[in-house]
C-alpha positions as CSV (number, residue, x, y, z in Angstrom):
1,M,3.3,-32.5,6.9
2,A,1.0,-30.8,9.3
3,D,-2.1,-29.3,7.6
4,S,-1.9,-25.7,6.4
5,A,-4.3,-24.6,9.1
6,S,-1.7,-25.2,11.7
7,L,2.0,-25.6,11.8
8,L,1.7,-28.0,14.7
9,F,1.3,-31.7,14.1
10,N,-2.1,-32.9,15.3
11,P,-2.6,-36.7,15.1
12,R,-6.4,-36.3,15.2
13,T,-6.5,-34.2,12.0
14,Y,-3.4,-35.5,10.2
15,D,-4.1,-36.2,6.6
16,P,-1.2,-36.8,4.2
17,G,-3.5,-36.5,1.3
18,H,-1.0,-35.1,-1.1
19,F,0.8,-38.6,-1.2
20,D,0.0,-41.7,-3.1
21,P,-2.3,-44.2,-1.5
22,E,0.4,-46.6,-0.1
23,T,2.4,-43.7,1.4
24,R,-0.8,-42.3,3.0
25,R,-1.6,-45.7,4.4
26,L,1.8,-46.2,6.0
27,L,2.0,-42.7,7.5
28,R,-1.5,-43.0,8.9
29,A,-0.8,-46.5,10.2
30,T,2.3,-45.2,12.0
31,V,0.3,-42.4,13.7
32,D,-2.4,-44.9,14.6
33,W,0.2,-47.3,16.1
34,F,1.5,-44.5,18.4
35,E,-2.0,-43.4,19.3
36,A,-3.0,-47.0,20.2
37,R,0.1,-47.4,22.4
38,G,-0.9,-44.3,24.2
39,K,0.8,-41.5,26.0
40,R,1.1,-43.3,29.3
41,R,2.9,-46.3,27.7
42,L,5.2,-44.2,25.6
43,I,6.3,-42.3,28.7
44,E,6.8,-45.5,30.6
45,D,8.8,-46.9,27.8
46,Y,10.9,-43.8,27.8
47,R,11.5,-43.8,31.6
48,S,12.2,-47.6,31.7
49,R,14.7,-47.3,28.7
50,A,12.7,-50.1,27.0
51,W,14.3,-51.1,23.6
52,L,12.1,-50.2,20.6
53,G,11.2,-53.9,19.7
54,D,7.5,-53.5,19.6
55,F,7.7,-50.5,17.2
56,L,10.3,-52.2,15.0
57,D,8.0,-55.3,14.9
58,F,5.2,-53.0,13.7
59,A,7.5,-51.3,11.1
60,A,8.6,-54.8,9.8
61,K,5.0,-56.1,9.5
62,E,4.0,-53.0,7.6
63,G,7.1,-52.9,5.4
64,L,7.6,-49.3,6.5
65,F,11.3,-49.0,6.3
66,A,11.5,-51.1,3.2
67,T,8.9,-49.0,1.4
68,F,10.5,-45.7,2.3
69,L,14.2,-46.5,2.2
70,T,14.7,-48.9,-0.7
71,P,15.6,-47.0,-3.9
72,A,13.6,-47.7,-7.1
73,S,16.6,-49.4,-8.7
74,A,16.7,-52.1,-5.9
75,A,12.9,-52.2,-5.3
76,G,11.0,-55.5,-5.2
77,K,7.6,-53.6,-5.1
78,G,6.3,-50.7,-7.1
79,D,5.7,-48.5,-4.0
80,Q,9.4,-48.7,-2.8
81,R,11.5,-45.7,-3.5
82,W,13.9,-43.3,-1.8
83,D,11.7,-40.2,-1.6
84,T,12.8,-37.2,0.4
85,A,9.3,-35.9,0.9
86,R,8.2,-39.2,2.4
87,I,11.2,-39.3,4.6
88,A,10.5,-35.8,5.9
89,A,6.9,-36.7,6.5
90,L,7.8,-39.7,8.7
91,N,10.5,-37.5,10.4
92,E,7.7,-35.3,11.5
93,I,5.7,-38.2,13.0
94,F,8.7,-39.5,14.9
95,G,9.6,-36.0,16.1
96,F,6.2,-35.7,17.6
97,Y,6.1,-39.1,19.4
98,G,9.7,-39.4,20.5
99,L,13.4,-38.8,19.6
100,D,14.2,-42.4,20.3
101,Y,11.9,-43.7,17.4
102,W,13.3,-41.0,15.0
103,Y,16.9,-42.1,16.0
104,A,16.5,-45.8,15.1
105,W,15.0,-44.7,11.7
106,Q,17.6,-42.0,11.1
107,V,20.5,-44.3,11.9
108,T,19.1,-46.8,9.5
109,I,19.2,-44.2,6.9
110,L,22.8,-43.5,7.6
111,G,23.7,-47.2,7.6
112,L,22.2,-47.6,4.1
113,G,24.1,-44.5,2.7
114,P,27.3,-46.3,1.9
115,V,25.4,-49.3,0.6
116,W,23.2,-47.4,-1.9
117,Q,26.3,-45.4,-3.1
118,S,28.2,-48.7,-3.7
119,D,28.7,-50.5,-7.0
120,N,28.6,-53.8,-5.1
121,A,25.4,-55.3,-6.5
122,E,25.5,-58.2,-4.1
123,A,25.7,-55.9,-1.1
124,R,22.8,-53.8,-2.4
125,A,20.7,-56.8,-3.0
126,R,21.5,-58.1,0.5
127,A,20.5,-54.7,2.0
128,A,17.2,-54.7,0.1
129,E,16.4,-58.2,1.4
130,L,17.3,-57.2,4.9
131,L,15.0,-54.2,4.7
132,A,12.2,-56.5,3.4
133,Q,12.7,-58.6,6.5
134,G,12.2,-55.6,8.7
135,E,15.9,-55.2,9.8
136,V,17.5,-52.0,11.0
137,F,20.9,-50.7,9.9
138,A,23.9,-49.0,11.5
139,F,26.6,-46.6,10.5
140,G,30.0,-47.5,12.0
141,L,32.0,-44.4,11.5
142,S,32.8,-42.7,14.8
143,E,35.3,-43.9,17.4
144,K,35.9,-43.1,21.0
145,T,39.3,-41.5,20.4
146,H,38.7,-39.9,17.0
147,G,35.0,-39.1,17.1
148,A,33.5,-38.7,13.7
149,D,36.8,-37.7,12.2
150,I,36.7,-39.5,8.8
151,Y,40.5,-38.8,8.3
152,S,41.4,-41.0,11.2
153,T,40.4,-44.6,12.1
154,D,41.8,-47.4,14.1
155,M,39.6,-50.0,12.6
156,L,42.2,-52.0,10.8
157,L,41.8,-54.5,8.0
158,T,44.6,-56.9,7.4
159,P,44.7,-58.8,4.1
160,D,43.8,-62.5,4.6
161,G,45.7,-63.7,1.5
162,E,42.5,-64.8,-0.2
163,G,41.2,-61.5,-1.5
164,G,39.5,-60.5,1.8
165,F,40.5,-59.1,5.1
166,R,40.3,-59.6,8.8
167,A,39.0,-56.5,10.6
168,S,39.8,-55.5,14.2
169,G,39.0,-52.4,16.1
170,S,36.3,-50.6,18.0
171,K,33.6,-48.2,17.1
172,Y,31.8,-45.8,19.5
173,Y,28.4,-44.0,19.6
174,I,26.9,-46.2,16.9
175,G,23.1,-46.2,16.8
176,N,21.3,-49.6,16.4
177,G,24.7,-51.4,16.9
178,N,22.8,-53.9,19.1
179,A,20.4,-55.2,16.4
180,A,21.5,-54.1,12.9
181,G,21.3,-56.7,10.2
182,L,24.0,-54.7,8.4
183,V,26.6,-52.2,9.9
184,S,28.4,-50.1,7.4
185,V,31.9,-49.9,8.9
186,F,34.6,-47.5,8.0
187,G,38.2,-48.6,8.4
188,R,41.7,-48.7,6.7
189,R,44.0,-51.3,5.4
190,T,47.2,-52.1,7.2
191,D,49.1,-52.7,4.0
192,V,48.2,-49.4,2.2
193,E,49.2,-45.9,3.4
194,G,47.2,-42.7,3.0
195,P,43.7,-42.2,1.5
196,D,44.1,-45.2,-0.8
197,G,43.8,-47.5,2.2
198,Y,40.3,-46.5,3.3
199,V,37.7,-49.2,3.2
200,F,33.9,-49.3,3.8
201,F,32.6,-52.7,4.5
202,A,29.4,-54.4,5.6
203,A,29.3,-56.3,9.0
204,D,26.6,-58.3,10.7
205,S,25.9,-57.4,14.4
206,R,25.0,-61.1,15.0
207,H,28.4,-62.5,13.9
208,E,30.4,-64.1,16.6
209,A,33.4,-61.8,15.9
210,Y,31.1,-58.7,16.4
211,Q,31.4,-58.0,20.1
212,L,28.7,-55.6,21.5
213,V,30.2,-53.8,24.5
214,K,27.5,-51.6,25.8
215,N,24.9,-48.9,25.3
216,V,26.8,-45.6,26.0
217,V,23.6,-43.6,26.8
218,D,20.9,-44.3,29.4
219,S,18.0,-44.4,27.0
220,S,15.6,-46.5,24.9
221,K,17.7,-45.8,21.9
222,Y,20.7,-48.0,21.6
223,V,23.9,-46.0,21.0
224,S,26.5,-48.7,21.1
225,E,30.1,-49.3,21.5
226,F,31.2,-52.4,19.6
227,R,34.4,-54.2,18.8
228,L,35.4,-56.4,15.8
229,A,37.9,-59.1,16.7
230,D,39.5,-60.6,13.6
231,Y,36.1,-60.2,11.8
232,P,36.2,-61.9,8.4
233,V,35.6,-59.4,5.5
234,A,34.9,-61.1,2.3
235,P,35.2,-59.4,-1.1
236,A,31.4,-59.4,-1.3
237,D,31.3,-57.3,2.0
238,I,33.4,-54.5,0.5
239,L,31.3,-51.4,-0.3
240,H,34.0,-48.9,-1.1
241,T,37.8,-48.6,-1.2
242,G,40.2,-45.7,-1.3
243,R,38.9,-42.2,-2.0
244,A,35.5,-43.6,-2.7
245,A,35.3,-44.9,0.9
246,F,36.1,-41.4,2.2
247,D,33.5,-39.8,-0.2
248,A,30.8,-42.3,0.9
249,A,31.4,-41.4,4.5
250,L,31.2,-37.6,3.8
251,N,28.2,-38.0,1.5
252,T,26.3,-40.0,4.0
253,V,26.8,-37.6,6.8
254,N,25.5,-34.9,4.5
255,V,22.3,-36.8,3.6
């Protein structure tokens, strides 16, 4: 956080000395990246609605998201852990330099929520590997008609007769939906009524059945509308079913 002499963040005096060495290095490296980019370039990027690719390349190279957002139980390195103090410190830095940077990070946190709450070991391992590769994540809950109403969804999963499903429907106002290596998507089964029919599953934004419609805001951050058209959902993609899917949605929003 900002030093005790001032409640305002100052990049010239910022010293996260209360953290461990790797956390300090990453926080300081993030500040240095923004300072090297400079105010003029940051403003121009904002005005031109430039996607955050350069920053995400930096974050991938440094292992920033992987270090801060991989829980210790899934960690491949000793410095990886889910630590609210570190997350808050990075929030402060992003808040200083621009909401769009914070948004890509925060939406990744949301996208990971249903995964880390899942008992699906394969999906958890896949998420950890994607983080290690520098990927971002997305949280596919809200819809144009229903908003973020977790009681209602028109993302429909039809059993495929082989233990999986075919998913069809739209999601709206989904951050990182243009680039996410994994999108946690909330839907419901067509063959099961009521809460028992809820499903949370993992989708890939690069799959041919994942149709990116548009960015619904005029901004550097990508707040997407996307459609799934007969998207294949294998058993390995299922994160939660029934009441557990509902709980994962609610718990993630409350993180």
